[in-house]
C-alpha positions, -999 to 999 in steps of 0.1 A, spaced: -253 577 -875 -240 559 -842 -207 549 -840 -190 525 -815 -153 529 -805 -136 499 -796 -104 493 -776 -77 465 -780 -62 442 -755 -32 422 -750 -16 406 -782 -16 437 -801 15 456 -790 45 457 -814 79 475 -813 77 510 -824 42 518 -812 32 552 -809 70 564 -820 56 581 -855 24 599 -834 49 614 -811 69 625 -836 42 643 -857 19 653 -828 31 671 -796 -4 662 -778 6 625 -782 40 631 -768 28 648 -737 6 618 -730 37 593 -733 61 618 -711 31 621 -687 31 580 -685 67 578 -679 64 603 -651 36 586 -632 52 552 -635 86 562 -629 102 546 -656 104 550 -696 76 529 -708 75 551 -741 111 537 -746 99 500 -744 72 509 -766 91 525 -792 125 507 -789 115 474 -771 133 448 -771 104 427 -777 106 405 -751 107 435 -723 72 448 -744 56 411 -743 60 410 -705 25 415 -692 33 441 -664 48 465 -696 20 452 -724 -11 460 -709 3 499 -700 18 503 -734 -16 492 -753 -35 515 -730 -14 545 -734 -11 542 -770 -50 538 -773 -58 570 -747 -30 590 -765 -48 584 -798 -84 591 -784 -73 623 -767 -56 635 -800 -90 627 -820 -114 640 -794 -142 623 -813 -178 639 -803 -197 611 -824 -190 585 -797 -223 565 -789 -211 537 -769 -178 523 -764 -161 487 -753 -128 473 -751 -112 440 -750 -98 427 -716 -75 453 -708 -90 474 -737 -119 478 -712 -97 504 -693 -94 526 -722 -130 522 -729 -137 537 -693 -112 565 -699 -128 575 -731 -164 575 -714 -148 597 -686 -155 571 -660 -119 568 -649 -91 593 -651 -61 587 -672 -37 587 -644 -57 564 -623 -64 540 -651 -26 540 -660 -18 528 -625 -47 503 -622 -34 486 -657 1 485 -644 -9 470 -612 -33 444 -634 -4 434 -655 19 427 -628 -7 408 -607 -16 388 -636 23 382 -644 27 372 -608 -1 349 -608 11 332 -640 44 324 -624 25 311 -593 -1 290 -609 12 281 -641 -11 275 -668 -17 280 -706 -46 289 -732 -56 278 -766 -75 290 -796 -103 269 -808 -119 275 -844 -149 258 -862 -169 251 -829 -199 271 -815 -200 282 -778 -223 257 -764 -199 227 -778 -168 243 -763 -189 247 -731 -193 207 -730 -155 203 -744 -142 223 -712 -168 210 -690 -158 172 -697 -122 183 -697 -123 199 -664 -123 163 -648 -85 164 -657 -75 200 -646 -89 236 -643 -103 247 -680 -132 271 -692 -137 295 -719 -117 326 -717 -127 347 -748 -159 344 -767 -141 366 -796 -163 359 -829 -185 334 -842 -166 299 -841 -134 318 -827 -132 309 -788 -100 307 -767 -99 285 -737 -77 291 -704 -67 267 -675 -40 245 -661 -18 230 -687 -36 195 -679 -69 211 -685 -64 228 -714 -44 200 -732 -73 177 -725 -97 202 -739 -80 206 -770 -82 167 -776 -117 167 -770 -122 196 -796 -102 180 -818 -123 147 -816 -156 172 -818 -144 185 -852 -126 219 -844 -108 232 -877 -81 244 -856 -68 239 -820 -37 257 -811 -20 263 -780 -10 300 -772 23 314 -762 14 333 -729 26 341 -696 -3 327 -676 -38 316 -679 -59 347 -684 -91 349 -676 -94 318 -655 -95 307 -619 -59 306 -619 -56 343 -621 -75 346 -585 -48 360 -569 -44 387 -593 -81 394 -589 -75 400 -554 -46 421 -554 -64 443 -577 -96 445 -552 -80 473 -529 -71 493 -556 -100 493 -573 -120 501 -541 -99 531 -535 -99 545 -571 -124 572 -579 -147 558 -606 -176 581 -618 -206 572 -638 -198 572 -674 -211 596 -699 -219 571 -724 -228 534 -725 -197 510 -720 -204 473 -730 -186 453 -702 -168 421 -709 -183 401 -682 -220 409 -693 -218 418 -728 -245 448 -717 -242 483 -714 -231 498 -682 -229 533 -668 -230 533 -627 -196 538 -609 -204 508 -585 -211 488 -613 -182 495 -633 -160 487 -603 -178 453 -595 -173 442 -630 -138 451 -634 -131 429 -604 -150 401 -620 -135 405 -653 -98 390 -642 -111 356 -640 -144 358 -660 -148 351 -699 -145 378 -720 -180 381 -742 -167 400 -771 -189 382 -799 -219 392 -776 -208 426 -769 -201 435 -808 -237 419 -815 -257 441 -786 -237 473 -796 -251 467 -831 -285 458 -820 -282 489 -797 -278 510 -832 -241 513 -841 -236 510 -878 -198 523 -875 -171 505 -856 -138 521 -850 -108 506 -835 -85 529 -815 -53 516 -806 -23 491 -819 -32 466 -844 -61 455 -865 -74 423 -843 -107 439 -830 -117 451 -867 -112 415 -880 -134 402 -846 -164 428 -860 -161 418 -891 -168 382 -888 -193 392 -862 -214 415 -880 -208 417 -919 -232 449 -922 -214 474 -904 -188 500 -914 -154 489 -901 -120 512 -896 -91 519 -875 -66 541 -858 -28 530 -851 -2 549 -868 0 587 -878 -11 580 -912 -43 570 -899 -51 600 -883 -72 628 -899 -78 657 -881 
């Protein structure tokens, strides 16, 4: 039975994340303490106590979710992982799980990525919106037409009929209008600090380039299904290139899940805070087993 381990991205955070795990498992507390030491501030306090506004800042959200995921992964040390994938930020967790990047190096990258994306959001303000009930081809048409009003493109192909778009306020709102006209069941602007996975993140992409180039990235031990291509990758140079491209490219999550299923995965396990990915997998491939590990009560070792 082939198992795919999947790792959540931004939006899955909550105040109190990791607190019960650290209280029950010294191995998890060690990771949280190590992260505080590497970063030079108490990320663990932000995870455990908030306040929520502090945790929701992209520069904190990204390392917090990554830390929670990898502390759990190391506690579990599963030996049945056939393949891994992560949603946006979660791709870094997947790469650590596949032993392509060390925990310390990935934590520094993720913190920098969060800082750069937050900075880009202030310098080039934009927004994002969820569109439910239209297929990908129609959303492509919608964003293409709306781009006459401003920058806009699909950002996350999450599951069948659930797509997030991203770009300038003018471009996204025009696309929202057109999507409603095309019969979308739901069109909702999201509360975000930037137009993630759009060209408005170019400065964040540039800011991450040098750090990616100097980071020691090794060949992955197991296939990592990349956001940019939805295909398995293991070669270090390709991993580095795809992490760079990922910042401004759409997350092809629906395709990734379908390709993992086609590649033999019959069991999907989400490792980290929340249950977002479990819901997306369920809507994409209904025949697979789906579970998640987030809190201490989920851990069976």
